[in-house]
TITOR-393133 format. One line per 2 residues: their letters; for each residue x, y, z of N, C-alpha, C. Coordinates in steps of 0.2 Angstrom, whole numbers. Example, Ala and Ser with C-alpha at 12.3 -4.5 7.8 and 13.67 -1.06 7.14 Angstrom:
! residues 2
as> 66,-28,39,62,-22,39,66,-16,39 | 64,-11,35,68,-5,36,64,0,39
//
This chain:
! residues 505
mk> 115,-34,146,117,-34,139,116,-41,136 | 113,-40,130,111,-46,127,118,-49,123
ek> 118,-56,123,123,-59,120,123,-58,113 | 129,-57,109,129,-56,102,132,-62,99
ak> 129,-63,93,132,-69,89,138,-67,85 | 142,-72,84,149,-71,81,148,-72,73
ld> 152,-69,69,152,-69,62,154,-76,60 | 150,-78,55,152,-84,51,156,-82,45
hl> 162,-83,45,166,-80,40,166,-84,33 | 164,-91,33,163,-94,27,157,-92,23
if> 152,-89,27,146,-87,23,147,-79,22 | 149,-75,27,149,-68,26,154,-66,21
wp> 160,-68,20,165,-65,15,163,-67,8 | 161,-74,7,159,-75,0,153,-71,-3
si> 148,-70,2,142,-67,0,144,-59,-1 | 148,-56,3,149,-49,3,154,-48,-4
iv> 159,-52,-5,163,-51,-10,160,-51,-17 | 156,-56,-18,152,-57,-24,147,-52,-25
ll> 143,-50,-20,138,-45,-21,141,-38,-22 | 147,-36,-19,150,-30,-20,153,-30,-28
ll> 156,-36,-30,159,-36,-36,153,-35,-42 | 148,-39,-41,142,-38,-46,140,-31,-46
tl> 139,-28,-40,137,-21,-40,142,-16,-43 | 148,-17,-42,153,-13,-46,153,-14,-53
ll> 152,-20,-56,151,-22,-63,145,-18,-66 | 140,-18,-62,134,-15,-65,135,-8,-66
ii> 139,-5,-61,140,3,-62,145,4,-67 | 150,0,-68,155,1,-73,153,0,-80
fq> 149,-5,-81,146,-7,-88,139,-6,-88 | 137,0,-87,130,2,-87,127,1,-94
ss> 130,3,-99,127,3,-106,126,-4,-109 | 131,-8,-107,130,-15,-110,126,-20,-105
ae> 125,-18,-99,122,-22,-94,115,-23,-95 | 111,-17,-98,104,-18,-99,102,-23,-104
pf> 105,-23,-110,103,-28,-115,105,-35,-113 | 111,-36,-109,113,-42,-107,108,-45,-102
ln> 106,-41,-97,101,-43,-92,94,-45,-95 | 92,-41,-100,86,-42,-103,86,-49,-107
ni> 91,-51,-110,92,-57,-113,91,-63,-108 | 94,-62,-102,94,-67,-97,87,-68,-94
ls> 83,-62,-93,77,-62,-91,72,-65,-96 | 73,-64,-102,68,-67,-107,69,-75,-107
gi> 76,-77,-107,77,-84,-107,74,-88,-101 | 75,-85,-95,73,-88,-89,65,-89,-90
ns> 62,-83,-91,55,-83,-91,51,-88,-96 | 54,-88,-102,51,-92,-107,53,-100,-106
rm> 58,-102,-103,60,-109,-102,57,-112,-95 | 56,-107,-90,55,-110,-83,48,-108,-81
dw> 44,-105,-86,37,-103,-84,33,-108,-81 | 33,-114,-84,29,-120,-81,31,-122,-74
if> 38,-122,-73,40,-124,-66,37,-119,-61 | 38,-112,-62,35,-108,-57,28,-108,-56
qf> 24,-109,-62,17,-110,-61,15,-116,-57 | 18,-122,-59,16,-128,-55,18,-127,-48
mt> 24,-125,-46,27,-124,-40,22,-120,-35 | 20,-114,-38,15,-109,-34,9,-112,-33
fg> 6,-116,-38,-1,-119,-36,0,-125,-32 | 5,-128,-33,6,-134,-28,7,-132,-21
lf> 10,-126,-20,11,-124,-13,4,-122,-10 | 0,-119,-14,-7,-117,-12,-11,-124,-10
vl> -10,-129,-13,-14,-135,-12,-11,-138,-5 | -4,-138,-5,-1,-141,1,-2,-137,7
li> -2,-130,7,-4,-126,13,-11,-127,15 | -16,-128,11,-23,-129,13,-23,-136,16
wl> -20,-141,13,-20,-147,17,-17,-147,24 | -11,-143,24,-8,-143,31,-13,-139,36
af> -16,-134,34,-20,-130,38,-26,-133,41 | -29,-137,36,-36,-140,38,-35,-147,39
gk> -29,-150,39,-28,-157,40,-26,-158,47 | -24,-164,49,-22,-166,56,-16,-162,58
yg> -12,-160,54,-6,-156,56,-7,-149,58 | -13,-146,56,-15,-139,58,-15,-137,65
rv> -16,-142,69,-15,-141,77,-8,-141,80 | -3,-143,75,3,-143,78,6,-136,80
kl> 8,-136,86,11,-130,89,18,-129,88 | 20,-123,86,27,-121,85,30,-119,92
ge> 34,-123,95,37,-121,101,32,-121,107 | 34,-119,113,30,-119,119,28,-112,120
gk> 23,-111,125,20,-105,127,16,-101,122 | 14,-95,124,9,-91,120,13,-87,115
pr> 9,-85,110,12,-81,104,16,-75,107 | 21,-73,104,25,-68,107,22,-61,105
fg> 19,-61,100,15,-54,97,8,-55,96 | 4,-50,98,-3,-50,96,-4,-51,89
nf> -11,-52,87,-13,-53,80,-11,-47,76 | -13,-41,79,-12,-35,74,-4,-34,73
sy> 0,-34,78,7,-33,77,10,-38,73 | 8,-44,74,10,-50,70,9,-49,62
ga> 2,-47,61,0,-46,54,3,-40,51 | 4,-35,55,8,-29,53,15,-30,51
ml> 18,-34,55,25,-35,53,26,-39,47 | 22,-44,46,23,-49,40,21,-45,34
fc> 16,-41,34,13,-37,28,18,-32,26 | 21,-28,31,26,-23,29,32,-26,27
ag> 35,-32,30,41,-35,27,40,-38,20 | 34,-40,19,33,-44,13,31,-39,7
mg> 28,-34,8,26,-30,2,29,-23,2 | 29,-19,7,32,-13,7,30,-8,2
ts> 35,-4,-1,34,1,-6,32,-2,-12 | 33,-9,-13,31,-12,-20,24,-12,-21
im> 20,-13,-15,12,-13,-16,10,-6,-18 | 13,-1,-15,12,6,-16,13,8,-24
fw> 18,6,-26,20,7,-33,16,3,-38 | 15,-3,-37,11,-7,-42,4,-7,-42
si> 1,-5,-36,-6,-4,-36,-9,1,-40 | -5,6,-41,-7,12,-46,-5,10,-53
ie> 1,8,-54,4,7,-61,2,1,-64 | 2,-5,-61,1,-11,-64,-5,-12,-68
pm> -11,-10,-65,-17,-11,-69,-17,-7,-76 | -13,-1,-76,-13,2,-82,-8,-1,-88
yy> -3,-5,-85,0,-9,-90,-4,-15,-93 | -8,-18,-89,-13,-23,-91,-18,-20,-96
fq> -20,-14,-94,-25,-10,-99,-23,-9,-106 | -16,-8,-106,-13,-6,-113,-10,-13,-116
gp> -9,-18,-112,-6,-24,-114,-9,-30,-111 | -16,-31,-112,-20,-36,-108,-18,-43,-110
pf> -20,-48,-106,-19,-55,-107,-24,-58,-112 | -23,-64,-113,-28,-68,-117,-30,-65,-124
gf> -26,-61,-127,-27,-58,-133,-32,-53,-133 | -34,-50,-128,-39,-45,-127,-37,-38,-131
es> -41,-34,-134,-39,-28,-137,-37,-23,-132 | -31,-20,-134,-28,-15,-129,-33,-9,-128
gs> -34,-7,-122,-38,-1,-121,-46,-2,-121 | -48,-9,-122,-55,-11,-123,-58,-11,-116
et> -65,-12,-116,-68,-12,-110,-66,-19,-106 | -65,-24,-110,-63,-31,-107,-56,-30,-104
aa> -52,-26,-107,-45,-25,-104,-46,-21,-98 | -50,-16,-97,-51,-13,-91,-54,-17,-86
ew> -59,-21,-87,-62,-26,-82,-57,-31,-79 | -52,-33,-83,-47,-38,-81,-41,-34,-77
sv> -40,-28,-78,-34,-24,-76,-32,-25,-68 | -37,-23,-64,-36,-24,-57,-37,-31,-55
ay> -41,-35,-58,-42,-42,-56,-35,-45,-57 | -31,-44,-62,-25,-48,-63,-20,-45,-58
gm> -20,-39,-56,-16,-36,-50,-17,-39,-44 | -24,-40,-42,-26,-44,-36,-24,-51,-36
fh> -24,-54,-42,-22,-61,-42,-14,-62,-41 | -10,-57,-44,-3,-58,-43,-1,-56,-36
wg> -4,-52,-32,-2,-50,-26,-7,-53,-20 | -11,-58,-22,-15,-61,-18,-13,-68,-15
is> -17,-73,-14,-16,-79,-11,-10,-82,-13 | -9,-83,-20,-3,-86,-23,3,-84,-21
aw> 4,-77,-21,10,-74,-18,11,-75,-11 | 6,-75,-7,7,-76,0,9,-84,2
ci> 6,-88,-3,8,-95,-2,16,-96,-3 | 19,-93,-8,26,-93,-9,30,-91,-3
ya> 27,-86,1,30,-83,7,29,-88,13 | 23,-91,13,21,-95,19,24,-101,20
fp> 26,-105,14,28,-112,15,35,-112,18 | 40,-108,16,47,-108,19,46,-106,27
ti> 41,-101,28,40,-99,35,39,-105,40 | 34,-110,37,32,-116,41,38,-120,42
vi> 42,-122,37,47,-127,38,53,-124,42 | 54,-117,41,60,-114,46,57,-114,53
ay> 51,-112,54,49,-112,61,48,-119,64 | 46,-124,60,46,-131,63,53,-133,65
sf> 58,-132,60,65,-134,61,67,-131,68 | 66,-125,69,69,-121,75,66,-123,81
fn> 59,-122,81,55,-123,87,53,-130,89 | 52,-135,84,50,-141,86,56,-147,85
kk> 60,-146,80,66,-150,79,72,-148,83 | 71,-142,86,77,-139,90,84,-139,86
nk> 83,-138,79,89,-136,75,92,-130,78 | 99,-129,77,102,-124,81,101,-117,79
sl> 99,-116,73,98,-109,71,92,-108,66 | 91,-101,65,85,-100,60,89,-99,53
kv> 92,-104,51,95,-104,44,92,-108,40 | 91,-107,33,88,-111,29,92,-118,28
sq> 98,-118,29,102,-124,29,100,-129,34 | 98,-126,40,96,-131,45,89,-133,44
sv> 85,-129,40,78,-131,39,77,-136,33 | 83,-138,30,83,-143,25,86,-149,27
rg> 87,-149,34,91,-155,37,87,-162,36 | 81,-161,36,77,-167,35,78,-171,28
al> 80,-166,23,82,-169,16,89,-171,16 | 93,-166,19,101,-167,18,104,-170,24
gk> 101,-171,29,104,-174,35,111,-170,37 | 116,-174,39,122,-171,41,125,-166,36
hs> 124,-166,30,126,-162,25,124,-155,26 | 119,-154,29,116,-147,31,121,-143,35
dg> 126,-146,39,131,-143,43,137,-142,39 | 138,-145,33,144,-145,29,144,-140,24
ii> 148,-141,19,149,-136,13,142,-135,9 | 138,-140,9,132,-139,5,127,-134,9
gk> 127,-135,16,123,-130,20,126,-123,19 | 132,-122,19,135,-116,18,133,-113,11
ii> 133,-117,6,132,-115,-1,124,-112,-1 | 120,-116,2,113,-115,3,112,-108,6
di> 115,-107,12,114,-100,15,117,-94,11 | 122,-96,8,125,-90,3,120,-89,-2
lv> 117,-94,-5,112,-93,-10,106,-89,-8 | 104,-90,-1,99,-87,2,100,-79,2
iw> 106,-78,4,109,-71,5,108,-68,-2 | 111,-71,-7,111,-68,-14,104,-67,-16
sl> 99,-72,-15,92,-71,-17,89,-65,-14 | 90,-65,-7,87,-59,-3,89,-52,-6
vg> 96,-52,-6,98,-45,-8,96,-43,-15 | 96,-48,-20,93,-47,-27,86,-45,-27
gl> 82,-49,-23,75,-48,-22,73,-41,-19 | 77,-39,-14,75,-33,-10,78,-27,-14
gt> 84,-28,-18,86,-23,-22,81,-21,-27 | 77,-26,-30,72,-24,-34,67,-20,-31
sl> 65,-21,-25,60,-17,-21,63,-10,-21 | 69,-9,-19,72,-3,-18,72,1,-25
gl> 74,-3,-30,75,0,-37,68,3,-39 | 62,0,-37,56,3,-39,53,8,-34
gv> 55,7,-27,52,11,-22,55,18,-22 | 62,18,-22,66,24,-21,64,30,-26
pm> 64,28,-33,62,33,-38,55,36,-37 | 50,32,-34,43,34,-33,43,39,-27
vs> 47,37,-22,48,42,-16,51,48,-18 | 56,48,-22,60,53,-25,56,58,-29
ag> 51,55,-33,47,59,-37,42,63,-33 | 40,60,-27,35,63,-22,39,69,-19
ig> 45,68,-17,48,73,-13,50,79,-18 | 52,77,-24,53,82,-29,47,86,-31
hl> 41,83,-31,35,87,-32,33,92,-26 | 34,89,-20,33,93,-14,38,99,-13
lg> 44,98,-15,49,104,-15,50,108,-21 | 46,106,-26,47,109,-32,54,109,-36
ve> 57,103,-35,63,101,-39,62,95,-43 | 66,95,-48,66,90,-53,68,83,-50
qs> 64,78,-52,67,71,-50,73,69,-53 | 78,66,-50,84,64,-53,87,59,-49
ia> 93,56,-52,96,51,-49,99,53,-42 | 102,59,-43,105,63,-37,100,63,-31
ls> 94,65,-33,89,66,-27,87,59,-24 | 87,54,-29,86,47,-26,91,44,-22
ii> 98,46,-23,103,44,-19,103,48,-12 | 101,54,-13,100,58,-6,95,55,-2
im> 90,53,-5,84,49,-1,87,43,2 | 91,39,-2,94,33,1,98,34,7
li> 102,40,7,106,42,13,101,43,19 | 96,47,17,91,49,23,88,43,26
ws> 86,38,21,83,32,23,88,28,27 | 94,28,26,99,24,29,100,27,37
vi> 99,33,38,99,36,45,93,33,49 | 87,33,45,81,30,48,82,22,50
yi> 85,19,45,86,12,45,91,10,51 | 96,14,51,101,13,56,98,14,63
ts> 94,19,64,91,20,71,87,14,73 | 82,12,68,78,6,69,82,0,71
as> 87,-1,67,91,-7,68,94,-7,75 | 96,-2,77,100,-1,83,95,-3,89
lg> 88,-2,88,83,-3,93,82,-10,94 | 83,-14,88,81,-21,89,74,-23,86
ld> 72,-29,87,66,-32,84,60,-29,87 | 60,-29,94,54,-27,98,52,-19,97
kg> 58,-15,99,57,-8,99,57,-5,92 | 61,-8,87,62,-5,81,57,-8,76
ir> 58,-14,73,53,-16,68,46,-17,70 | 44,-19,76,37,-20,78,34,-13,78
kl> 37,-8,81,34,-1,81,33,2,74 | 38,1,70,38,4,64,32,1,59
sn> 32,-6,60,27,-9,56,19,-7,58 | 18,-7,65,12,-5,68,10,2,65
in> 15,7,65,13,14,63,12,14,56 | 15,9,52,15,9,45,8,7,42
vy> 5,2,46,-1,-1,44,-7,4,46 | -6,8,51,-11,13,52,-11,19,47
la> -5,21,45,-4,26,40,-7,23,33 | -6,17,32,-8,14,25,-16,14,25
li> -19,12,31,-26,12,31,-29,19,31 | -26,24,34,-29,31,34,-28,33,26
la> -23,32,23,-22,34,16,-27,31,11 | -28,24,12,-33,21,8,-40,23,10
lf> -42,24,16,-49,27,18,-50,34,15 | -44,38,15,-45,45,12,-47,45,5
vi> -43,40,1,-45,40,-6,-52,37,-8 | -54,32,-4,-61,30,-5,-66,36,-3
iv> -65,40,2,-70,45,4,-70,51,-1 | -64,53,-3,-64,59,-7,-64,57,-15
gp> -63,51,-16,-63,49,-23,-69,47,-26 | -70,44,-32,-76,41,-34,-78,35,-30
ts> -81,36,-24,-82,30,-20,-86,24,-23 | -92,26,-26,-96,21,-29,-92,17,-34
fi> -88,20,-39,-85,17,-44,-79,12,-41 | -76,15,-36,-70,11,-33,-73,4,-30
lt> -79,5,-26,-82,-1,-23,-85,-6,-28 | -88,-3,-33,-91,-8,-38,-86,-11,-43
yf> -81,-7,-44,-75,-10,-48,-71,-15,-45 | -70,-14,-38,-67,-19,-34,-71,-25,-34
td> -77,-25,-33,-82,-31,-32,-81,-35,-39 | -82,-31,-44,-81,-35,-51,-75,-38,-52
sf> -69,-34,-50,-62,-37,-51,-61,-43,-47 | -64,-43,-40,-63,-49,-36,-67,-55,-39
gi> -73,-53,-42,-76,-59,-45,-73,-62,-51 | -70,-58,-55,-66,-60,-61,-60,-64,-58
ma> -57,-62,-53,-51,-66,-51,-53,-72,-48 | -58,-72,-44,-60,-78,-40,-63,-84,-45
qn> -66,-81,-50,-69,-86,-55,-64,-89,-60 | -58,-85,-61,-53,-87,-66,-47,-89,-63
fl> -47,-91,-56,-41,-92,-52,-37,-97,-55 | -40,-103,-57,-36,-109,-60,-33,-107,-67
rm> -37,-103,-71,-35,-101,-78,-29,-97,-77 | -29,-92,-73,-23,-87,-72,-17,-91,-69
sf> -18,-96,-65,-13,-99,-61,-9,-103,-66 | -12,-106,-72,-8,-110,-77,-8,-107,-84
yt> -9,-101,-84,-9,-97,-91,-2,-96,-93 | 0,-99,-99,7,-98,-101,7,-96,-109
dp> 1,-96,-112,0,-93,-119,5,-96,-124 | 6,-103,-124,10,-106,-129,9,-105,-136
ig> 2,-104,-138,0,-104,-145,1,-96,-147 | -2,-92,-144,-2,-85,-146,5,-82,-145
gg> 8,-84,-140,15,-81,-139,16,-74,-137 | 10,-71,-134,10,-64,-132,15,-62,-127
gf> 17,-67,-123,22,-65,-118,20,-62,-111 | 13,-62,-111,10,-58,-105,12,-62,-98
pq> 10,-69,-98,12,-73,-92,19,-73,-90 | 23,-73,-95,31,-73,-94,33,-67,-91
sw> 30,-61,-94,33,-54,-92,30,-53,-85 | 24,-55,-83,21,-53,-77,21,-59,-72
tv> 17,-64,-73,15,-69,-68,22,-73,-66 | 26,-75,-71,32,-79,-70,37,-74,-66
fy> 37,-68,-68,42,-63,-65,40,-62,-57 | 33,-62,-56,31,-61,-49,33,-67,-45
wa> 31,-73,-48,32,-79,-44,40,-80,-42 | 44,-78,-47,51,-78,-46,54,-73,-41
wf> 51,-67,-42,53,-61,-37,51,-63,-30 | 45,-66,-29,42,-67,-22,46,-73,-20
aa> 48,-78,-24,52,-84,-22,59,-81,-20 | 62,-76,-23,68,-74,-21,68,-71,-14
ta> 63,-67,-12,63,-64,-6,59,-68,-1 | 56,-74,-3,52,-78,2,56,-81,7
lf> 62,-83,6,66,-86,11,68,-81,17 | 69,-75,15,69,-70,20,63,-69,24
mg> 57,-69,21,51,-69,24,50,-75,29 | 52,-80,26,52,-86,31,56,-86,37
lf> 62,-83,36,66,-83,42,64,-77,47 | 61,-72,44,59,-67,48,52,-68,52
ia> 47,-71,48,41,-73,51,41,-78,56 | 46,-83,54,47,-89,59,49,-86,66
ri> 53,-81,66,56,-79,72,51,-76,76 | 45,-73,73,40,-70,77,34,-74,78
sk> 34,-81,76,29,-85,76,28,-90,82 | 33,-90,86,33,-95,92,26,-95,95
gr> 24,-101,97,18,-101,101,12,-102,96 | 12,-101,90,6,-102,85,6,-109,83
tl> 0,-111,81,-1,-117,77,0,-116,70 | 1,-122,66,2,-121,59,-4,-118,56
ks> -10,-120,58,-16,-117,55,-16,-110,56 | -15,-108,62,-15,-100,64,-10,-97,60
mi> -4,-99,59,1,-96,55,-1,-95,48 | -3,-101,45,-5,-101,38,-10,-96,36
lh> -16,-96,40,-22,-92,39,-20,-85,40 | -16,-83,45,-14,-76,46,-10,-74,40
il> -5,-78,38,-1,-75,32,-5,-74,26 | -9,-80,24,-13,-79,18,-18,-74,19
gw> -21,-73,25,-27,-69,26,-24,-61,26 | -20,-60,31,-17,-53,31,-14,-51,25
gs> -10,-55,22,-7,-53,16,-11,-51,10 | -16,-56,9,-20,-56,3,-25,-50,4
ig> -28,-49,10,-33,-44,11,-30,-37,10 | -24,-36,13,-20,-30,12,-19,-28,5
sw> -16,-33,1,-15,-32,-6,-21,-31,-10 | -26,-34,-9,-33,-33,-12,-35,-26,-11
ly> -35,-24,-5,-37,-18,-3,-34,-12,-7 | -27,-12,-7,-23,-7,-10,-24,-7,-18
fg> -25,-13,-21,-26,-13,-28,-33,-11,-30 | -38,-13,-26,-45,-11,-27,-46,-4,-26
if> -43,-1,-21,-44,7,-20,-39,11,-25 | -33,10,-25,-28,14,-29,-29,12,-36
gg> -29,6,-38,-30,3,-45,-37,6,-48 | -42,6,-44,-49,8,-46,-49,16,-47
yt> -45,19,-42,-45,27,-43,-41,29,-49 | -36,25,-51,-32,27,-57,-36,25,-63
mn> -39,19,-63,-43,18,-69,-49,23,-70 | -52,25,-65,-57,30,-66,-54,36,-69
lq> -48,38,-67,-45,44,-70,-44,43,-78 | -42,37,-79,-41,36,-87,-47,36,-90
qt> -52,32,-88,-59,32,-91,-63,38,-92 | -62,42,-87,-66,49,-87,-62,54,-91
ge> -55,53,-92,-51,58,-95,-49,63,-91 | -50,63,-84,-47,68,-80,-40,68,-80
ld> -36,62,-81,-29,62,-82,-28,56,-87 | -24,58,-92,-21,53,-97,-15,49,-93
vl> -17,44,-89,-12,40,-86,-7,37,-90 | -10,34,-96,-5,30,-100,0,35,-104
gs> -3,41,-105,1,46,-109,6,49,-104 | 5,49,-97,9,52,-92,15,46,-91
ma> 13,40,-91,18,35,-91,23,35,-97 | 21,36,-103,25,36,-108,29,42,-108
ef> 27,48,-106,31,54,-106,35,55,-100 | 33,54,-94,36,55,-88,39,49,-84
gd> 37,43,-86,39,37,-83,34,35,-77 | 35,29,-74,30,27,-69,30,31,-63
ae> 36,32,-60,37,35,-54,33,42,-54 | 35,46,-59,32,53,-59,24,52,-60
ti> 22,47,-64,15,46,-65,11,45,-59 | 14,41,-54,11,40,-48,10,46,-44
in> 14,51,-44,13,57,-41,8,61,-45 | 8,61,-51,3,64,-55,-4,62,-53
vl> -5,55,-52,-11,52,-50,-13,55,-44 | -9,55,-39,-10,58,-32,-12,65,-32
dt> -9,69,-37,-10,76,-37,-17,78,-39 | -21,73,-42,-28,74,-44,-33,74,-38
lp> -30,71,-32,-34,71,-26,-35,78,-23 | -41,79,-19,-42,85,-15,-36,85,-10
ms> -34,91,-8,-29,92,-3,-23,87,-5 | -21,88,-12,-16,83,-15,-9,84,-11
yi> -7,90,-9,-1,91,-6,0,87,0 | -5,87,4,-5,83,10,-5,75,9
ai> -9,73,4,-10,66,2,-3,64,-1 | 1,68,-5,7,66,-7,12,66,-2
lf> 12,71,3,16,71,9,15,64,13 | 9,62,14,7,56,18,10,50,14
fv> 9,50,7,12,45,3,19,44,4 | 23,49,4,30,49,4,32,47,11
il> 29,49,16,31,47,23,30,39,23 | 24,37,21,22,30,21,28,26,17
gf> 30,28,11,35,25,7,41,25,11 | 43,30,14,49,30,18,49,25,24
if> 44,24,27,43,19,33,43,12,30 | 39,11,24,39,5,21,46,2,19
la> 50,7,17,57,5,15,61,3,21 | 60,7,26,64,6,33,62,-1,36
ts> 55,-3,36,53,-9,39,55,-15,35 | 54,-15,28,56,-20,24,64,-22,24
ld> 68,-16,24,75,-17,24,78,-18,31 | 74,-16,36,76,-17,43,76,-24,44
sa> 70,-27,42,69,-34,43,74,-38,39 | 75,-36,33,79,-40,28,87,-40,31
sy> 89,-34,33,96,-34,36,97,-38,42 | 92,-38,46,92,-42,52,93,-49,50
il> 89,-52,45,89,-59,44,96,-60,40 | 98,-56,36,105,-57,32,110,-57,38
as> 110,-53,43,115,-53,48,115,-60,52 | 109,-62,53,108,-68,57,110,-74,53
ta> 109,-74,46,111,-80,42,119,-80,41 | 122,-74,42,129,-74,41,133,-74,48
si> 129,-77,53,132,-77,60,132,-85,62 | 136,-86,66,137,-93,68,131,-96,73
kv> 129,-91,77,123,-93,82,119,-88,83 | 113,-88,81,107,-84,83,102,-87,86
de> 101,-87,92,96,-91,96,91,-86,100 | 87,-88,104,83,-84,108,87,-80,113
gv> 87,-74,113,91,-70,117,98,-68,114 | 100,-71,108,106,-70,105,105,-67,98
ep> 107,-61,97,106,-57,91,112,-56,88 | 112,-54,81,119,-52,78,120,-45,80
pt> 127,-43,80,129,-37,82,126,-31,77 | 124,-26,80,121,-20,77,125,-18,70
wh> 132,-18,71,136,-16,65,135,-21,59 | 134,-27,61,133,-32,56,127,-31,52
ti> 122,-30,56,115,-28,53,115,-22,48 | 119,-17,51,119,-11,47,123,-12,40
iw> 128,-16,41,132,-17,34,128,-19,29 | 123,-24,30,119,-27,25,114,-22,23
gl> 112,-18,27,107,-13,24,111,-8,19 | 117,-6,21,121,-2,17,122,-5,10
im> 124,-12,10,125,-15,4,119,-15,-1 | 113,-16,2,107,-16,-2,106,-9,-5
al> 107,-4,-1,107,3,-3,111,4,-9 | 117,1,-9,122,2,-14,120,-2,-20
ls> 117,-8,-19,115,-11,-25,109,-8,-29 | 104,-5,-25,99,-2,-27,101,5,-31
is> 106,8,-29,109,14,-32,111,12,-39 | 115,6,-39,118,4,-46,112,2,-51
ll> 107,-1,-48,101,-2,-53,98,4,-55 | 97,9,-51,95,15,-53,99,19,-58
li> 105,18,-58,110,21,-63,109,18,-70 | 108,11,-70,107,8,-76,100,9,-79
gg> 95,9,-75,88,11,-77,85,6,-80 | 78,6,-81,74,1,-85,71,-4,-81
ln> 64,-5,-82,61,-9,-77,63,-16,-78 | 65,-18,-84,67,-25,-86,74,-27,-82
vv> 78,-22,-81,84,-23,-77,83,-24,-70 | 78,-21,-67,76,-22,-60,73,-29,-60
qt> 69,-31,-64,65,-37,-64,70,-43,-65 | 75,-42,-69,80,-47,-70,84,-49,-63
sa> 86,-44,-59,89,-45,-53,86,-50,-49 | 79,-49,-49,75,-54,-45,74,-61,-48
vv> 73,-61,-54,72,-68,-58,78,-72,-58 | 84,-69,-59,90,-73,-60,91,-77,-53
va> 91,-73,-47,92,-76,-41,87,-81,-39 | 81,-81,-42,76,-86,-40,77,-93,-43
vp> 81,-93,-48,82,-100,-51,84,-105,-46 | 90,-104,-43,92,-109,-38,87,-110,-32
vv> 83,-105,-31,79,-105,-25,73,-111,-26 | 72,-112,-32,67,-118,-34,69,-124,-31
ii> 76,-126,-31,79,-132,-28,78,-132,-21 | 79,-126,-18,79,-125,-11,71,-127,-8
yi> 66,-124,-12,59,-126,-11,58,-133,-11 | 61,-137,-16,60,-144,-16,63,-147,-10
ll> 69,-145,-7,72,-148,-1,68,-146,5 | 65,-140,5,61,-139,11,54,-143,11
ii> 51,-144,5,45,-149,5,47,-156,8 | 53,-159,5,55,-165,7,56,-165,15
sl> 60,-160,17,61,-160,25,55,-160,29 | 50,-155,27,44,-155,31,40,-161,31
mk> 39,-164,25,35,-170,25,38,-176,29 | 45,-176,29,49,-182,32,48,-180,40
wl> 49,-174,42,48,-173,49,41,-174,52 | 36,-172,48,29,-173,51,28,-180,51
kn> 30,-184,46,29,-191,46,32,-195,52 | 39,-193,53,42,-196,59,40,-194,66
dd> 36,-188,66,34,-185,72,26,-187,73 | 24,-191,69,16,-192,69,14,-195,75
hi> 18,-199,78,16,-203,85,16,-198,90 | 19,-192,90,19,-187,95,12,-184,95
ye> 10,-182,89,3,-179,88,-3,-183,89 | -2,-190,88,-7,-194,90,-8,-195,97
ed> -2,-195,101,-2,-195,108,-5,-189,111 | -5,-183,108,-7,-177,111,-15,-176,110
k> -18,-180,106,-25,-180,104,-29,-180,111
//
């Protein structure tokens, strides 16, 4: 029998009470919630755009310096890596992207096609050329830099500085000192829980309607909120089963299965779809992204005021920052025995390639449908909504019934792996001691999964993409401060430990 961690009441109860209260308020005040949240989203995006832009590019520079500088060889803990490269990459990709990449790889390029950046004409050839390129930029290296940095600091804190737990409060000890054990540390951990639930609630708010639309199509029933709630209940059974099995038997196996399924589906679309167009469009999009990386990284459109970077780039950086601390906690736990260079390159490499692959294939296939007139994707989005449009796109494939069934199964497992990982970390953060061989009780992990399911249902009831986006952006604001504390901590620790690494040469 493995030892089980005890509940940290000072973190658990404030987190639970506030989250349940907010969820209840969202459900009760559905009609007034949407305009209120939209105003908040607009205010944050327009005032903090430059902060998120500089932070994201700064993390990219810092990570490259760490990977290829003298600290790249620093090893996290003793012994060999716990997981092989494939399982390691599979777990981090499934936890980081999940159903979100399935949703956005099809829909996002079409939003850019009809509302392009840089003042390009809507629906023009130039807009089409930039559509997948911008999607690949948003889900590529920059996104994974936001994920990677907290991972490094948390892992270094736990394995090298021997801090007592995989909590963010312990990972900022280099900056806060003894205050990380006091009330400030508790507040930081509560903020981490709120940001994670808000960020993952966004993923659920997007993923569940998409899966619901697929099941509705397969069974010949109309997509509805009721169907989405039934899907959440079915997902809960899958999730509880996986959570009961633990990290090795549950999350690792589901992640491995999911990567295989994702690759099979992607290859199927390449083979049966317009292969030449997909490959050449991907190549062109990758070139546009690579050539314009700096421009896209700092684009804020202050003169034209079109709002494109605020609505998309800033939203994504905020959303990824909101869930990045969870990613850091989860990936750190599975990264023992790896060097900083290995960890950084695996996270940036696996994550970016997987994202580029999905946008190149599914974004390219969707754009081809729009350009050839085989399916009016934009018209479908306007008439039926995004989730139903995704199924309409897949319905144009040969053997569409099997493809949609495959897609739905993939979405189900992606939801399970993302929220399985998240619930495990939430339970760990709200526990007093989670060390090697010491895990949070299963009931504790399951409670967090059910809370996130409840929050996602409340977001579904309100409706509207902006409402879903707001839940991620609002919780990301205090996370910026935590990033600053993490940077200070790591730099201070590495400098203080410099003599150790000099002796190891």
